[in-house]
C-alpha positions in Angstrom: 20.1 62.0 -57.5 21.9 65.1 -58.3 25.2 65.3 -56.3 24.7 69.1 -55.8 21.4 68.4 -54.0 23.1 65.9 -51.6 25.8 68.4 -50.9 23.3 71.1 -50.0 23.4 72.0 -46.2 19.6 72.2 -45.9 19.2 68.8 -47.4 21.6 67.3 -44.9 19.8 68.8 -41.9 16.5 67.4 -43.1 18.0 63.9 -43.5 19.4 63.9 -40.0 16.0 64.9 -38.6 14.3 62.0 -40.4 16.9 59.5 -39.0 16.4 60.8 -35.4 12.6 60.5 -35.8 12.8 56.9 -37.0 15.1 56.0 -34.1 12.7 57.6 -31.6 9.7 55.6 -33.1 11.7 52.3 -32.9 12.6 53.0 -29.3 8.9 53.6 -28.4 7.9 50.4 -30.0 10.6 48.4 -28.1 9.6 50.0 -24.8 5.9 49.3 -25.4 6.6 45.6 -26.2 8.8 45.3 -23.1 6.1 46.8 -20.9 3.5 44.3 -22.2 5.8 41.4 -21.5 6.7 42.8 -18.0 3.0 43.3 -17.2 2.3 39.6 -17.9 4.9 38.6 -15.2 3.8 41.0 -12.5 1.0 39.5 -10.4 -1.1 41.1 -7.7 -1.1 39.7 -4.2 -4.6 38.2 -4.8 -3.3 36.4 -7.9 -0.3 35.1 -6.1 -2.5 33.8 -3.3 -4.8 32.1 -5.8 -1.8 30.4 -7.5 -0.3 29.1 -4.3 -3.6 28.0 -2.7 -3.8 24.4 -1.8 -5.9 22.3 -4.2 -9.3 21.4 -2.9 -9.6 18.1 -1.0 -10.5 15.1 -3.0 -13.1 12.8 -1.6 -12.3 9.1 -2.0 -15.3 6.8 -2.0 -16.0 3.1 -2.4 -19.1 1.0 -3.2 -20.8 -1.0 -0.5 -20.8 -4.6 -1.7 -22.3 -8.0 -0.7 -19.6 -10.6 -0.5 -18.1 -13.4 1.5 -15.4 -12.1 3.8 -12.5 -14.4 4.4 -9.9 -13.8 7.2 -6.4 -14.7 6.1 -3.0 -15.3 7.6 0.0 -14.6 5.5 3.1 -16.9 5.6 5.9 -18.0 3.3 7.2 -21.3 2.0 10.4 -22.7 0.4 9.9 -25.0 -2.6 12.0 -28.1 -2.2 12.9 -31.0 -4.5 10.4 -33.9 -4.5 11.6 -37.4 -3.4 14.2 -38.9 -5.7 15.0 -42.5 -6.6 17.8 -44.3 -8.5 17.8 -47.8 -10.1 19.4 -50.8 -8.4 21.3 -51.6 -11.6 21.7 -50.4 -15.2 22.8 -52.8 -17.9 25.8 -55.0 -17.4 26.1 -58.8 -16.8 23.2 -58.7 -14.4 21.1 -61.7 -15.5 21.5 -65.4 -15.9 21.4 -65.0 -19.7 24.1 -62.3 -19.9 27.3 -63.0 -21.7 30.6 -63.0 -20.0 32.0 -60.0 -21.9 28.9 -57.7 -21.6 29.8 -54.2 -20.4 27.4 -51.4 -19.4 28.2 -49.1 -22.3 25.6 -46.6 -23.4 24.6 -47.2 -27.0 21.6 -44.8 -27.3 20.0 -42.0 -25.3 16.3 -41.5 -25.6 15.5 -39.1 -22.6 17.5 -36.2 -21.1 17.6 -34.4 -17.8 14.4 -32.5 -17.1 12.2 -34.7 -19.3 9.3 -36.8 -18.0 9.0 -40.5 -18.1 5.9 -42.7 -17.8 4.9 -46.3 -17.7 7.2 -48.3 -20.0 9.3 -45.3 -21.1 12.7 -46.3 -22.4 15.5 -43.9 -21.1 18.6 -45.5 -22.5 20.0 -48.2 -24.6 22.8 -50.0 -22.7 24.8 -52.7 -24.4 22.1 -53.0 -27.0 19.3 -53.6 -24.5 16.6 -51.1 -23.3 16.5 -49.6 -19.8 12.9 -48.7 -19.0 10.7 -47.6 -16.2 7.7 -49.4 -14.6 5.5 -48.4 -11.7 5.7 -50.2 -8.4 6.4 -49.7 -4.7 8.6 -52.7 -4.3 12.1 -51.8 -5.6 13.6 -53.9 -8.4 16.1 -56.2 -6.7 16.3 -59.3 -8.9 15.8 -60.7 -12.4 12.2 -61.5 -13.1 12.1 -64.9 -14.8 9.6 -67.6 -15.5 8.8 -69.6 -12.4 9.4 -66.8 -9.9 6.7 -65.6 -7.6 6.3 -62.5 -5.3 5.0 -59.0 -5.1 7.5 -57.7 -7.6 6.1 -60.2 -10.2 2.6 -59.0 -9.4 3.8 -55.4 -10.1 5.3 -56.5 -13.4 2.0 -58.1 -14.4 0.0 -55.1 -13.5 2.3 -52.9 -15.5 2.1 -55.2 -18.6 -1.7 -55.2 -18.5 -1.8 -51.4 -18.1 0.3 -51.2 -21.2 -2.1 -53.5 -23.0 -0.3 -56.9 -22.7 -2.5 -59.5 -21.2 -0.9 -62.2 -19.0 -3.3 -65.0 -19.9 -4.3 -67.4 -17.1 -1.3 -66.6 -14.9 -2.1 -66.0 -11.3 -1.2 -62.7 -9.8 2.3 -62.8 -8.5 3.2 -66.0 -10.4 5.5 -65.7 -13.5 4.0 -68.2 -15.9 3.7 -68.7 -19.7 1.2 -65.9 -20.0 3.5 -63.4 -18.3 6.5 -64.5 -20.4 4.5 -64.0 -23.6 3.4 -60.5 -22.5 7.1 -59.7 -21.8 8.1 -60.9 -25.2 5.4 -58.7 -26.9 6.4 -55.7 -24.8 10.1 -56.0 -25.8 9.1 -56.5 -29.4 6.9 -53.3 -29.4 9.9 -51.4 -28.1 12.0 -52.7 -31.0 14.0 -55.3 -29.0 14.2 -59.0 -28.6 13.4 -60.1 -25.0 16.2 -62.0 -23.3 15.6 -65.6 -22.1 17.2 -67.8 -19.5 19.7 -69.9 -21.5 20.9 -72.3 -18.8 19.9 -73.8 -15.5 16.5 -75.3 -14.3 14.6 -72.3 -15.7 16.1 -72.3 -19.1 13.8 -72.2 -22.2 10.7 -71.3 -20.2 10.2 -68.0 -22.1 11.1 -64.3 -21.9 12.6 -62.8 -18.8 13.2 -59.2 -17.5 16.8 -58.8 -16.3 17.5 -56.5 -13.4 19.7 -54.3 -15.5 16.8 -53.6 -17.9 14.3 -51.9 -15.6 13.5 -50.0 -12.4 10.3 -49.8 -10.4 9.2 -46.2 -9.5 6.6 -45.6 -6.8 4.8 -42.9 -8.7 4.5 -42.0 -12.4 5.0 -39.9 -14.3 8.4 -39.0 -13.0 11.0 -36.5 -14.0 14.6 -37.2 -14.8 16.4 -35.1 -12.2 19.9 -36.1 -13.3 21.3 -38.3 -16.0 25.1 -38.6 -16.6 25.2 -40.6 -19.8 27.4 -40.3 -22.9 27.1 -42.7 -25.8 30.2 -44.9 -25.9 30.9 -44.5 -22.1 30.0 -46.8 -19.3 27.2 -46.0 -16.9 26.3 -47.0 -13.3 23.1 -46.9 -11.3 24.2 -43.7 -9.5 24.3 -41.8 -12.8 20.5 -41.8 -13.1 18.1 -40.0 -10.6 14.4 -39.7 -11.0 12.3 -37.2 -9.0 8.8 -38.5 -8.2 5.8 -36.6 -7.1 5.5 -32.9 -6.6 7.9 -30.4 -5.3 7.8 -30.1 -1.5 6.4 -26.9 0.2 8.0 -26.2 3.6 5.9 -23.5 5.1 7.1 -21.0 7.8 4.3 -19.7 10.1 4.8 -16.8 12.6 4.4 -18.2 16.1 1.9 -15.4 16.8 -0.5 -16.8 14.3 -0.4 -20.4 15.6 -3.8 -20.1 17.3 -5.4 -19.1 14.0 -4.1 -21.9 11.8 -4.8 -25.6 11.9 -4.3 -28.6 9.5 -6.8 -28.8 6.7 -7.2 -25.1 6.1 -7.2 -23.9 2.5 -4.1 -22.1 1.2 -3.4 -20.0 -1.8 0.2 -20.4 -3.0 1.5 -17.5 -5.1 4.6 -17.3 -7.2 6.7 -14.2 -6.7 7.9 -14.0 -10.3 4.6 -14.2 -12.2 1.9 -13.9 -9.5 0.4 -17.2 -10.6 -1.5 -19.0 -7.8 -2.0 -22.6 -6.9 -4.5 -24.1 -4.5 -3.3 -26.0 -1.5 -4.0 -26.9 2.1 -2.1 -27.1 5.4 -1.0 -30.7 6.1 0.8 -30.2 9.4 2.2 -27.6 11.8 5.1 -28.2 14.1 4.9 -27.0 17.7 8.7 -26.6 17.9 10.0 -23.2 16.7 13.0 -23.0 14.3 15.1 -20.3 12.9 17.1 -22.3 10.4 16.7 -21.0 6.9 14.2 -18.4 8.0 12.8 -16.5 5.0 11.6 -13.5 6.9 14.2 -13.7 9.7 13.5 -14.8 13.2 11.7 -17.8 14.6 8.9 -19.6 12.8 6.8 -22.8 13.1 7.6 -25.3 10.3 4.5 -26.3 8.3 3.9 -28.9 5.6 1.8 -27.6 2.7 0.1 -29.9 0.2 -0.3 -28.4 -3.3 -3.6 -29.5 -4.8 -2.3 -28.7 -8.3 1.2 -29.6 -9.6 3.8 -27.0 -8.8 6.2 -26.4 -11.7 9.7 -27.9 -11.1 11.2 -24.6 -12.1 10.2 -23.2 -8.7 12.4 -25.7 -6.8 14.8 -23.6 -4.7 12.6 -20.5 -4.7 10.3 -19.0 -2.1 6.5 -18.5 -2.5 3.9 -16.6 -0.5 1.0 -18.3 1.3 -2.5 -16.9 2.1 -4.2 -19.2 4.6 -7.9 -18.8 4.9 -8.6 -19.0 8.7 -12.3 -18.0 8.8 -15.1 -16.9 6.5 -18.6 -15.7 6.8 -21.3 -18.3 6.1 -22.5 -16.3 3.1 -22.4 -12.9 1.4 -22.6 -10.0 3.8 -22.7 -6.2 3.5 -19.1 -5.1 3.3 -17.0 -1.9 3.0 -13.3 -1.1 3.0 -11.8 -0.9 6.5 -10.9 2.7 5.8 -14.6 3.6 5.5 -15.4 2.7 9.1 -14.6 5.1 12.0 -15.5 5.5 15.6 -17.3 8.6 17.0 -16.7 10.3 20.3 -19.8 8.5 21.7 -18.2 5.1 21.1 -20.4 4.3 18.1 -19.2 2.9 14.8 -20.1 4.7 11.6 -19.7 5.0 7.9 -20.4 8.1 5.8 -22.8 7.5 3.0 -22.9 9.7 0.0 -26.3 10.9 -1.4 -25.4 12.9 -4.5 -23.8 16.0 -3.1 -24.9 15.2 0.5 -23.1 13.0 3.0 -24.9 11.2 5.8 -23.3 9.5 8.8 -24.7 6.0 9.3 -24.5 4.0 12.5 -23.3 0.4 11.9 -22.1 -2.7 13.8 -18.8 -4.1 12.6 -18.3 -7.8 12.0 -15.8 -10.1 10.3 -12.8 -8.6 8.6 -10.5 -9.9 6.0 -8.4 -8.8 3.0 -9.1 -5.1 3.8 -12.8 -5.4 4.0 -15.1 -5.4 7.0 -18.6 -6.6 7.5 -21.1 -3.9 8.5 -24.7 -4.1 9.7 -26.7 -0.9 9.8 -28.1 -0.1 13.2 -31.3 1.2 11.5 -32.5 -1.2 8.9 -32.5 0.2 5.3 -30.0 3.0 6.0 -27.2 1.3 4.1 -27.4 -1.1 1.2 -25.2 -2.7 -1.5 -24.5 -0.2 -4.2 -24.3 2.8 -1.9 -21.2 4.9 -2.0 -19.3 5.6 1.2 -16.4 7.9 2.0 -13.1 6.3 2.8 -10.0 7.7 4.6 -11.9 10.4 6.4 -14.1 10.7 9.6 -16.1 13.7 8.5 -18.9 14.5 6.0 -18.8 16.9 3.1 -19.2 20.7 3.4 -22.7 20.7 1.9 -24.2 18.6 4.8 -26.1 20.5 7.4 -27.8 17.8 9.6 -27.5 14.0 9.7 -30.3 12.2 11.5 -29.6 8.6 10.9 -28.7 7.0 14.2 -29.6 7.5 17.8 -28.5 11.2 17.9 -28.6 14.2 15.6 -25.2 15.3 14.4 -24.3 18.8 13.2 -21.5 19.6 10.8 -19.9 22.8 9.6 -17.4 23.9 7.0 -13.9 24.2 8.5 -10.7 25.8 7.2 -9.6 24.8 3.7 -13.1 23.6 2.8 -13.2 20.5 5.0 -16.2 19.8 7.2 -15.6 18.7 10.8 -18.0 17.1 13.3 -18.8 19.4 16.2 -20.5 17.0 18.5 -23.0 14.2 18.5 
């Protein structure tokens, strides 16, 4: 552009006017945009009231069912260790055939703490000989050798036959040649040579079972509760403990529930960590209250609970919950949640049945209750059936209902504040 034109006073005035006009246009645009934004934030009283209005009431309902209703009592129990046993002797110079320099040194370990043992299981190798488990209620207290008789011999014979080793013609409880042959075969199957009596009047009569080689356990399988054994170290009888049977369940019943619970009732035992359940029954209930070791605090009546399925040993030392079934209906009955039943001013018992968008008040008679459900029998046959829907948590019908005529009286309803419907009078 020519410099003389830019320096002309008329041109300069025109340029300033254009700049001012553009500024005014820009300002108008900004103000217009701000007005739009501001208008979106300003609300009328009606709009504010609509935004702050309480949400409409939600009607909760449940299905009428046919089921067996069981009344239950809740209690707790502590899981205790099952009975425990230890052997009379382990290894060592315990038998008439033992050498003078034999020491109870552990030479091998086959089972560890926490593992199960059964009939004929070898736990340890002590001084080159096995230490194994047999089943029997008479404790091991002597060497079992040819020529001996007694209940412990009969237990040994029963165990050998259970393991598949026949005792020939030996009489029960009499350690004869057939029993000796079975013992020799049993030791050989375990990978050992059965010891024999080497001196005295019973020498050379066949295989024996030294006291240091075995223990009788009243119940099998058993679990090794404790084993203090190290290869190359000596061991004593007190270093081995077996737990037999199932963990004990020491229940604690509230004294106020004593009249409802009796021995023989079914129990559901529930783990607190996983929620897994086990069936059981009440074995006994003490009449003497105690507060020692109270789980819930306060006095309780000690109970013995029998588990009908094995309780895992991992629960020993933990608490479990009990649900004791104290009563049950003889068969399936019409049932609704307890929150669906309400009493009217006339003393009657009712539920509110939903019929599409209509609600009808139904007179019922209440029966057995349990686990949050209540048995109901309609006063007028056919007015309530399984599969119907009923309101819960409210003692009024829906706004659309005008008249309910199920029952001995006619009931009028009207819409109350906030959209609810209240009963005026029966």
